[in-house]
C-alpha positions as CSV (number, residue, x, y, z in Angstrom):
1,X,0.0,0.0,0.0
2,X,1.2,3.5,-0.7
3,X,0.4,4.7,2.9
4,X,0.3,3.0,6.2
5,X,-3.0,1.6,7.1
6,X,-4.2,0.7,10.7
7,X,-6.0,-2.6,10.9
8,X,-8.2,-4.1,13.6
9,X,-7.8,-7.8,13.3
10,X,-10.1,-10.0,15.3
11,X,-9.3,-13.7,15.1
12,X,-9.7,-16.3,17.9
13,X,-7.4,-18.9,16.2
14,X,-4.2,-17.8,17.9
15,X,-1.8,-19.3,15.4
16,X,-3.6,-17.8,12.4
17,X,-4.0,-14.4,14.1
18,X,-0.3,-14.2,14.9
19,X,0.7,-15.3,11.3
20,X,-1.7,-12.7,9.8
21,X,-0.4,-9.9,12.1
22,X,3.2,-10.7,11.4
23,X,2.6,-10.8,7.6
24,X,0.7,-7.5,7.5
25,X,3.2,-5.8,9.8
26,X,6.0,-7.0,7.5
27,X,4.2,-5.1,4.7
28,X,4.5,-1.9,6.8
29,X,1.0,-1.9,8.2
30,X,0.0,-1.3,11.8
31,X,-2.1,-4.1,13.2
32,X,-4.0,-4.6,16.5
33,X,-4.9,-8.2,17.1
34,X,-7.8,-9.2,19.4
35,X,-8.9,-12.7,20.2
36,X,-12.7,-12.2,20.5
37,X,-15.5,-9.9,19.6
38,X,-15.8,-8.2,22.9
39,X,-12.1,-7.3,23.0
40,X,-12.4,-6.2,19.4
41,X,-15.2,-3.8,20.2
42,X,-13.3,-2.3,23.2
43,X,-10.3,-1.8,20.9
44,X,-12.4,-0.1,18.3
45,X,-13.8,2.4,20.8
46,X,-10.3,3.3,21.9
47,X,-8.4,3.8,18.7
48,X,-8.9,4.9,15.1
49,X,-8.8,2.1,12.4
50,X,-8.8,2.3,8.7
51,X,-10.1,-1.2,8.1
52,X,-11.5,-4.1,10.2
53,X,-10.8,-7.8,9.5
54,X,-13.1,-9.9,11.5
55,X,-13.4,-13.6,12.0
56,X,-17.1,-14.6,11.9
57,X,-16.9,-17.5,14.5
58,X,-15.5,-15.9,17.7
59,X,-16.3,-16.4,21.4
60,X,-18.1,-13.9,23.5
61,X,-19.2,-11.9,20.5
62,X,-19.3,-13.3,17.0
63,X,-18.0,-11.3,13.9
64,X,-21.5,-10.5,12.6
65,X,-22.6,-9.0,15.9
66,X,-19.3,-7.1,16.2
67,X,-19.7,-5.7,12.7
68,X,-23.2,-4.4,13.6
69,X,-21.8,-2.8,16.7
70,X,-18.9,-1.2,14.7
71,X,-21.4,0.1,12.1
72,X,-23.4,1.8,14.9
73,X,-20.2,3.6,15.8
74,X,-18.8,4.2,12.4
75,X,-20.8,3.7,9.2
76,X,-17.9,4.2,6.9
77,X,-15.0,2.0,8.1
78,X,-14.5,-0.9,5.7
79,X,-15.0,-4.5,7.1
80,X,-13.7,-7.8,5.7
81,X,-15.0,-11.1,7.1
82,X,-12.9,-14.2,7.5
83,X,-15.1,-17.2,7.6
84,X,-15.0,-21.0,7.4
85,X,-18.6,-20.9,6.3
86,X,-19.5,-20.9,2.6
87,X,-23.3,-21.0,2.8
88,X,-25.0,-18.4,0.7
89,X,-27.2,-17.4,3.7
90,X,-24.2,-16.8,5.9
91,X,-22.5,-14.6,3.2
92,X,-25.7,-12.6,2.8
93,X,-26.0,-12.1,6.5
94,X,-22.4,-10.8,6.5
95,X,-23.1,-8.2,3.9
96,X,-26.3,-7.2,5.6
97,X,-24.3,-6.6,8.7
98,X,-22.1,-4.1,6.8
99,X,-19.3,-6.2,5.2
100,X,-17.4,-4.8,2.3
101,X,-15.9,-8.2,1.4
102,X,-15.2,-11.7,2.8
103,X,-12.7,-14.5,2.5
104,X,-13.4,-18.1,3.1
105,X,-10.9,-20.2,5.0
106,X,-8.3,-21.4,4.0
107,X,-7.2,-18.3,2.1
108,X,-4.0,-16.7,0.8
109,X,-2.6,-13.9,2.9
110,X,-1.6,-12.2,-0.3
111,X,-5.2,-12.3,-1.4
112,X,-6.3,-10.7,1.8
113,X,-3.7,-7.9,1.4
114,X,-4.9,-7.4,-2.2
115,X,-8.5,-7.1,-1.2
116,X,-7.6,-4.7,1.6
117,X,-5.7,-2.6,-0.9
118,X,-8.6,-2.6,-3.3
119,X,-11.1,-1.5,-0.7
120,X,-8.8,1.3,0.6
121,X,-8.3,2.7,-2.9
122,X,-12.0,2.9,-3.2
123,X,-12.3,4.6,0.2
124,X,-9.7,7.2,-0.8
125,X,-11.4,7.7,-4.1
126,X,-14.8,8.3,-2.3
127,X,-13.1,10.8,0.0
128,X,-12.0,12.8,-3.1
129,X,-15.2,12.5,-5.0
130,X,-16.3,16.0,-4.2
131,X,-13.1,17.5,-5.6
132,X,-13.7,19.4,-8.9
133,X,-10.2,20.8,-9.6
134,X,-7.0,18.8,-9.4
135,X,-3.4,20.0,-9.7
136,X,-1.5,17.3,-11.7
137,X,2.1,18.4,-11.9
138,X,2.0,21.5,-14.1
139,X,-1.6,20.7,-15.3
140,X,-4.8,22.0,-13.8
141,X,-7.7,19.5,-14.3
142,X,-11.2,20.9,-13.9
143,X,-13.7,18.1,-13.8
144,X,-16.8,20.3,-14.1
145,X,-15.5,22.2,-17.1
146,X,-13.9,19.0,-18.5
147,X,-10.6,20.9,-19.2
148,X,-7.0,20.0,-18.8
149,X,-5.0,23.3,-18.7
150,X,-1.3,23.9,-19.1
151,X,0.4,27.3,-19.4
152,X,-2.9,29.1,-20.0
153,X,-4.0,26.7,-22.8
154,X,-7.0,24.5,-22.3
155,X,-7.7,21.0,-23.8
156,X,-11.4,20.1,-23.8
157,X,-11.9,16.5,-22.7
158,X,-14.6,14.2,-23.9
159,X,-17.0,12.9,-21.3
160,X,-15.3,9.5,-21.1
161,X,-11.8,11.1,-21.0
162,X,-13.1,13.3,-18.1
163,X,-14.6,10.5,-16.2
164,X,-11.5,8.3,-16.5
165,X,-9.1,11.0,-15.6
166,X,-11.3,11.9,-12.6
167,X,-11.0,8.4,-11.3
168,X,-7.2,8.4,-11.9
169,X,-6.9,11.8,-10.2
170,X,-8.9,10.8,-7.2
171,X,-6.5,7.8,-6.8
172,X,-3.3,9.6,-7.8
173,X,-0.1,7.7,-7.1
174,X,-2.3,4.7,-6.1
175,X,-3.5,1.8,-8.3
176,X,-6.9,2.3,-10.0
177,X,-8.3,-1.2,-10.5
178,X,-9.1,-2.0,-14.1
179,X,-12.4,-3.7,-13.4
180,X,-13.5,-1.0,-10.9
181,X,-12.9,1.7,-13.6
182,X,-14.8,-0.3,-16.2
183,X,-17.8,-0.9,-14.0
184,X,-17.8,2.6,-12.8
185,X,-17.7,4.3,-16.2
186,X,-18.8,1.7,-18.7
187,X,-21.1,-0.3,-16.3
188,X,-19.8,-3.6,-17.8
189,X,-16.3,-5.0,-17.8
190,X,-16.7,-7.0,-21.0
191,X,-14.0,-7.3,-23.7
192,X,-15.2,-4.5,-26.0
193,X,-15.5,-2.0,-23.1
194,X,-12.0,-3.0,-21.9
195,X,-10.6,-2.2,-25.4
196,X,-12.4,1.1,-25.4
197,X,-10.9,2.0,-22.0
198,X,-7.4,1.2,-23.4
199,X,-8.1,3.7,-26.2
200,X,-9.0,6.4,-23.7
201,X,-5.9,5.7,-21.6
202,X,-3.8,6.3,-24.8
203,X,-5.6,9.6,-25.4
204,X,-5.0,10.7,-21.9
205,X,-1.4,9.9,-22.1
206,X,-1.1,12.1,-25.2
207,X,-2.8,15.0,-23.3
208,X,-0.4,14.6,-20.4
209,X,2.9,14.1,-22.4
210,X,3.8,17.8,-22.2
211,X,4.7,17.4,-18.5
212,X,7.3,14.6,-18.0
213,X,6.6,14.4,-14.3
214,X,3.1,13.2,-15.0
215,X,2.1,10.0,-16.6
216,X,-0.2,6.9,-16.6
217,X,1.5,3.6,-16.1
218,X,0.2,0.0,-16.4
219,X,0.2,-2.2,-13.3
220,X,0.2,-5.7,-14.8
221,X,-2.8,-7.7,-13.8
222,X,-4.3,-4.9,-11.7
223,X,-4.9,-1.6,-13.5
224,X,-3.4,1.8,-13.9
225,X,-1.6,4.4,-11.8
226,X,-1.6,8.1,-12.4
227,X,1.9,9.3,-11.4
228,X,2.1,12.9,-10.2
229,X,4.7,14.8,-8.2
230,X,4.1,14.2,-4.4
231,X,4.3,18.0,-3.7
232,X,1.3,18.5,-6.0
233,X,-1.0,16.5,-3.7
234,X,-3.2,18.7,-1.5
């Protein structure tokens, strides 16, 4: 992840909990591990967390109940469930309780990290959704006017160019998931829409080529990243 994330991890399996904590901390993240739902709720009320990873089957207070309690305190914090259950009803109950995602045991720790990264990118994007003007290196990007300006000269963007650059700008210096962008702008992530997005990425690169400090790079198997100078971020 591009910035440190603070995680509340609730897992009653001591071995799994310690392994997950050590793995995530090795990735530069801050992790608080709690062994049951009651301890997890106490921890949540005392500290600020960016994301919660909750085991469903825990003593004293199960993950579903804990998620509902957390949602009463904070309606926005992302929640991922870890569960040995695979029944459709259990999965639906988890989402009704406020889950953003879930992983069925056994799972890959790398997959958990990837899902956390994906959720946090969306959260950062939502936080920036009200922004209408972005400073991208030497460029000024006005999403309402659909213009990309450099040295007093404006380039008028098409609607699709504007929508795509808006997503990239909201997630500047972070990965914009390819499928997320497709479903957000084109509604469907089918082959033809994917090829269409590639065309618009090429067009945006041409618009941005006049500032060598700004660019859009491919992240293999994941999506794209808009690179802008760090000092340009507000």
